[in-house]
Each structure stands twice: as C-alpha cells, then as structure tokens.
C-alpha positions as CSV (number, residue, x, y, z in Angstrom):
1,M,-0.1,0.0,0.0
2,K,0.9,3.9,-0.9
3,T,-0.4,6.9,0.3
4,I,-0.1,10.0,-1.8
5,F,-0.7,13.9,-0.8
6,A,-1.1,16.1,-3.7
7,F,-1.4,19.6,-3.9
8,S,-1.4,22.4,-6.2
9,D,-1.7,26.2,-6.9
10,T,-0.3,27.4,-3.2
11,H,0.9,30.9,-5.2
12,E,4.4,31.2,-2.6
13,K,1.9,30.6,0.3
14,P,3.5,28.1,3.0
15,L,1.8,24.9,4.1
16,S,0.4,24.9,7.7
17,P,2.2,22.5,10.3
18,A,-1.3,20.3,10.0
19,L,-0.5,19.7,6.1
20,V,3.3,19.4,6.6
21,S,2.3,16.4,8.8
22,V,-0.3,14.8,6.5
23,A,2.7,14.9,3.9
24,E,5.7,13.9,6.0
25,E,3.4,10.5,6.9
26,S,2.8,10.0,3.0
27,D,4.7,7.9,0.8
28,F,4.6,10.5,-1.9
29,V,4.0,14.0,-2.1
30,F,2.7,15.4,-5.3
31,F,3.5,19.2,-5.9
32,L,1.3,20.4,-9.4
33,G,2.8,23.8,-9.8
34,D,2.1,27.4,-8.9
35,G,4.1,28.5,-5.7
36,A,7.2,26.4,-5.9
37,R,9.0,29.1,-4.2
38,G,6.9,28.0,-1.3
39,I,7.4,24.5,-0.8
40,G,10.2,24.7,1.4
41,D,11.7,21.5,2.8
42,L,8.8,19.5,1.3
43,A,11.1,19.2,-1.8
44,L,13.7,17.1,0.6
45,H,10.7,14.3,1.4
46,K,11.8,10.8,0.1
47,G,8.6,10.7,-2.4
48,F,8.6,14.3,-3.5
49,Y,7.7,15.1,-7.3
50,G,7.0,18.5,-8.4
51,V,6.1,19.8,-11.8
52,K,6.3,23.7,-12.8
53,G,3.1,25.9,-13.1
54,N,2.5,28.4,-15.4
55,C,3.4,31.1,-12.5
56,D,7.0,29.1,-11.7
57,F,10.0,30.1,-12.6
58,L,12.2,27.2,-11.2
59,P,13.9,24.5,-13.0
60,L,11.0,22.0,-12.6
61,P,10.0,19.8,-15.0
62,E,6.6,20.3,-17.1
63,E,5.3,17.0,-16.5
64,T,6.9,13.9,-15.1
65,V,5.8,10.3,-14.6
66,V,6.0,8.3,-11.5
67,E,5.4,4.9,-10.4
68,A,3.7,3.4,-7.2
69,E,2.9,0.1,-6.6
70,G,3.0,-0.8,-10.4
71,M,0.9,1.9,-11.3
72,K,1.9,4.8,-13.9
73,I,1.0,8.0,-12.8
74,L,1.4,11.4,-14.6
75,L,1.7,14.7,-13.2
76,T,1.4,17.9,-14.7
77,H,-0.1,21.7,-14.2
78,G,-2.5,21.2,-16.7
79,H,-1.8,24.5,-18.7
80,R,-0.2,23.3,-21.7
81,Y,-3.2,20.9,-22.1
82,G,-6.0,23.5,-22.0
83,V,-7.7,22.1,-18.6
84,K,-9.7,25.1,-18.3
85,T,-12.0,24.4,-21.1
86,D,-11.6,20.4,-21.7
87,L,-9.8,17.2,-20.5
88,L,-9.6,15.4,-23.3
89,S,-5.8,16.4,-24.4
90,L,-4.7,15.9,-20.6
91,A,-6.7,12.2,-20.9
92,L,-4.8,11.5,-24.1
93,R,-1.5,12.6,-23.0
94,A,-1.9,10.0,-19.9
95,E,-2.8,7.1,-22.0
96,E,-0.1,8.0,-24.6
97,L,2.6,7.5,-21.8
98,G,0.4,4.3,-20.2
99,C,-0.6,5.8,-17.1
100,R,-3.8,5.3,-15.3
101,L,-3.5,8.4,-13.0
102,A,-3.0,11.9,-14.3
103,Y,-3.0,15.0,-11.2
104,F,-3.4,18.3,-12.4
105,G,-3.9,21.8,-11.3
106,H,-4.2,25.3,-12.7
107,T,-8.1,25.5,-12.8
108,H,-8.1,26.2,-8.7
109,T,-11.1,23.7,-8.9
110,P,-11.1,20.3,-7.4
111,E,-12.4,17.2,-9.1
112,I,-11.8,13.5,-9.7
113,V,-13.0,12.5,-13.3
114,E,-12.8,8.9,-15.0
115,H,-11.9,9.6,-18.7
116,G,-11.7,6.1,-20.3
117,A,-9.2,4.0,-18.9
118,V,-7.6,7.0,-16.9
119,T,-8.5,9.0,-13.5
120,L,-7.7,12.8,-13.7
121,I,-7.4,14.2,-10.4
122,N,-7.1,17.7,-9.5
123,P,-6.6,18.7,-5.6
124,G,-7.9,22.2,-6.1
125,S,-5.9,25.1,-4.8
126,L,-4.5,25.5,-1.0
127,S,-4.2,29.2,-1.5
128,H,-6.7,30.5,-3.9
129,P,-9.5,27.9,-4.4
130,T,-12.0,28.7,-7.0
131,F,-14.9,28.4,-4.7
132,G,-15.4,26.9,-1.1
133,Q,-12.8,25.8,1.2
134,P,-9.1,25.1,0.0
135,T,-8.6,21.6,-0.8
136,Y,-5.6,19.0,-1.4
137,A,-6.4,15.1,-2.8
138,Y,-4.9,12.0,-0.9
139,T,-4.9,8.7,-3.0
140,V,-4.4,5.4,-1.3
141,I,-3.0,2.7,-3.9
142,E,-3.3,-1.1,-3.0
143,K,-3.3,-3.9,-4.9
144,G,-3.7,-2.3,-8.2
145,K,-6.7,0.1,-7.2
146,A,-6.3,3.6,-6.7
147,Y,-8.9,5.1,-4.2
148,H,-9.1,9.1,-3.9
149,K,-10.4,11.9,-1.9
150,L,-10.5,15.7,-1.8
151,V,-9.8,16.9,1.4
152,P,-11.4,20.3,2.5
153,V,-8.9,22.4,4.4
154,H,-10.1,25.1,7.0
155,P,-8.5,28.5,5.7
156,L,-6.3,29.0,8.8
157,G,-4.9,25.4,9.1
C-alpha cells in the first residue's frame, strides 16, 4: 500500500504545520505547480515530485511520470493541455504514456474525473480556491486499485 498527498496552486503560501504532517506521513508528495518557491523542506521528502506551473520560474519539469505500486502516474500543471476548457488532451497524454492516473492543477477547482481508462485528479488550490474551502487530494493505492479523496482544509490550518 502507498499513500499520496497531492496539492497545487499555493502561490507561494507555505503549508500549515498540519498539512506538512500529512505530507511527511505520506509515501509520495506531489506538487502540481504554481507556488514552487513556497515548497520549502517538502522538496526534501523522499517521495517528492514536483512540476512547474505557468507562474513558476524554477527549474522543474513541465510533466513527469511516477510509478507507485506498479501504477504509472502522470503529473502536470495542466495549462499546456487546456484543462480550463476540456480534459481530453490531458487524458490522451496520460494514455499515450501508459498512465492510469493523471494529477493536474491550474483551474483551482477540485475534481476527480474518470476519462476512459484514466482517472484525472485535480486537488484544487490550497491558497486561492475557485469556490469553497482550500483542498488537497489524498490517494491510497493498494493491490492495483486507487482510492481518492478530495480533502477540504480550514482556511487557517
């Protein structure tokens, strides 16, 4: 069993101590862009993977593929795939790379969408949600299956 803490669009706001604890207890930490300068010590986490958003200027990849429990996972910010209007391009890219999961950000809107054989996960924004509370995504992968949850966070912690 492996656990994933995924977050996006912090726009330099540091994570609260409670969220840092969730990240530290997870096997993987996925940062999906826009706020790379605020990541701090999370980048030292043994399972940390981050990608560059449209507001990031640090040397991070545009996308990366990670494997967890035999499952291939695409990480991207999403702006290059037009995720604000349609998720088809992102789903096709994930399929092209043999990924069953694709994590993305950019829209600041949390969602989990099944698109063919690919599950698309947007954790929303931890600092500037489109609506409602800030959120992150938490995934458990066990025996070839992935279980996802979008977790609301109180704005102060």
